N, C-alpha and C positions, 0 to 999 in steps of 0.2 A: 669822608663819607658820613651819611647819617642812616644809623643801625635801630632799629627797637626789636628789644629783645623781650618778650612775656614770662617767664619764670614762673609763672601758675598756672598752666598750660600743659606741664611736664611733670610727672608723679618720679622723675627720676632723683635719688638720692645724690647730697651735695656733691660729694666729690666724684660720681659721675658728672654731674652736673658743671664742675670745674673743668674735666678733660673735656669736652666737651667744648666749654666753651676756647680752652686756651686751642684747642685745633681751628676754632673759627677764626680766633683774634689773629693766629699768624696766617692765616687763608681768609680772610672774607668775602673774597671773591671765588665762586666756585665751592663753595659749602653750603649745603640745601639743608636746612633744619627748621621744623613745623613750628620750633618757638620764636622764630624769627618774622616777629609778622611786619615789618618793614624796613627795606634794605634801597636808600638811594642813592646815587652817585652823586656829590655836591661840588665838587673839582680842589678838594681843602683837601692839603696833607694831614689835616688830624680827621680823628673817628671822631662824629657825637655821638655816643654809646648814650639811648636812654633803656633803661630795666624797671620792669613791673614784677617785681617779685615781695611774698610776703605782705601786700597790704600796699606797697611802698610803690613811688615813680621816683627814680633818680636819673637823673641826667650829669655821667662824666664827658670831658672832652679830654680824649688822649691822643702825644703825640706818640712819636716812633719809642722814645723812649720808655714811655709808659705803657703801652702796648707791648714791647717787651717783657719788664717785669709781669704785669696781667697776666702773662702767658705761662709765664713760671711760678706765680704765687698765687694765682686765682683771681676772681672777681671781686668773692667776698676782703678780699686784703682791702678794698677801695670804698667798702661802704663802713659807715659809722653806727652799726647793728650785729649781730651774731641771727646770719640766717639760719632757718629752720634746717637739719639735717634733712629731715625728708616733707614733703612735702604732697597733699592730694592734687591730680589733675583732674 
């Protein structure tokens, strides 16, 4: 599955965003969030996740183990910068 999430269009605080993201990453089919701007089933066992956030574009490829980890630790644990706690939508 290929997913593009634009965190810039949501003004939720980082902890709210992480909670929402955790639910999505565990249940990618059947979760409709307006920050998800594209979701395409590509037949892959891995999830290709493109995130637009804080003026950056990041692409991560997550296997099942990575998805479990990010569901508990949050997407911010996967990036090499400190995301803003508050963002303007």
